[in-house]
N, C-alpha and C positions, 0 to 999 in steps of 0.2 A: 503494500500500500504504499502509495506515496503521500506525504505530508510538508507542509511549508512550516520551518521552525520560527519561531517569532522570539525566543532567547536562546543565547549561545547557549551550547550542549556538549559537555565532554565527552569524548568517543563517537558521537555522532554528526557535529557540523555548527557552523554558527548560525547567527538569526540570517532570515531572510532567505535559505537557504533552500532547495528542494531536497527532500532525502528520501530513500525506500526505508520502512519500517516494516514489520511483522503487523500484520493486522490488529491482533489482539492487543503489541506493544503501544497502538497507536491510541486504540478506543480505550484501554482503562488507564492509560497513563499518561501519555505525552498531552490529548484532548482535553482530559479533564483538568490536567493540572494549569492548562494555560501554556505550555511548552511549544505547539503546535498550533495548527490547523489542517485541515482537510484542503489536500493541492485541486480544488474546484477549478473550473475556466476560469470563472469569475476573480477568483480569489489570486490565481497567476498571472493574470494581469494587472491587477493590482501590485503585486510584489514587482512584476517589471517596470512598470511607472515609480514605483520606489524605489526601485536601481538606476534608472535614467536618470532622474532627478538625485538622487548620489552622486552620481560619476561626473554630473556636470558640477552638483557644488564641490566634486573632489579636483576637479580641472582649474576653477577659478581660485582655488585653495592654492593647489600648486605652483598656480601664475603667481599669483602673490608671495610666495614662499620663494619663489625664486627670484623674483623683483628686491625681497628682502635680504637675500642672499646677498646678491649681488654688491649693494649698497653696503654691507656689513662686511663685506671681503676687500674691497675696493681699498680702504685704508686701516690699521690699525686703532683701535680703542684705546685711548690712554685713560689708564687708572691712577688716580695721586695713592703715593702712602708716606707715612712718617718713615725716615728714613733717618738711621746715623751716618756719621761722617765715613765709614767702609765702604758703604750703599746697601747695608743689610736693612732690610724692613722688620721693624717692631711688631710682630704679629706675624699676619699673612694676608693676603687678597684672598677674598672671598668671592663668590655668584653675586651677592647682592653689591654689592662694590660693581662689578662687573656692568649687572643690568643697571643699575644707575646710571654710568658712565654711557651704557648704549643709550639710554633714555635721555640722556641730557646731549651727548654730540651726535646722533645719529638718527633721535627724533622717533624710535620705535621702542615700543612697552612688552619687553619680554621678562617673562615670568623666572624668576632668579630659580626655581626647581628644573627648569630647562637648562638650565647650563651647567655643564659639566668640566671644572678646570683639569687638564691633562697632566701636567707635572704641578709639582710644590713650586708655590711662588716666596720665596725666600728673600731675593734682593731684587736691585733695580737690572731691569733685559723686556727682553720679549718675549712672549709666554704662547701659547694654543691654549683653544675649549672647545667644546664641543657645544651648540644647541641643537636640544631634537625637539623636531616642530611635531612629532605624532606620526603615527603611519610610514614608519619609517624613512623620513623625512630628514639626517641628521647634517649640521653642516658643520664647518670647523672654521674656527676663526683664531685672529690672532690678536693680542692685546698687549698694549705695551706698557708695563708700570714704572711711573717717573714718582722722584720726588715732589714732596712739597712743600 
């Protein structure tokens, strides 16, 4: 029996996916617990329309992500930090500081939780960080630590 999954199910499939299951499993478990709906022609058309809309949204989002990525990769973001006379930083640079610098210098609001610093930052110099935009869209940017 074919059903359309409403929610992601382990070992079965993801939401909006049409899967084949045994009729008893569908009637007694999936459909009553609202994990799936029957794969009728009208339900299949609804799922196709939802998938088309989702693909269009993802295409627009991908275009925006590439635009932001190009701007972020154009020049390194400068992050200020308090330093000693030898160039060592008091403390370390965090993703919060990088997010704030991106907002001030590039004009884009990026959640600090999406930023991952690759190397440990302990002195002045240029370092790399990754930004995860979701859906396996990860970019690597350069940031420069300068003395305040």
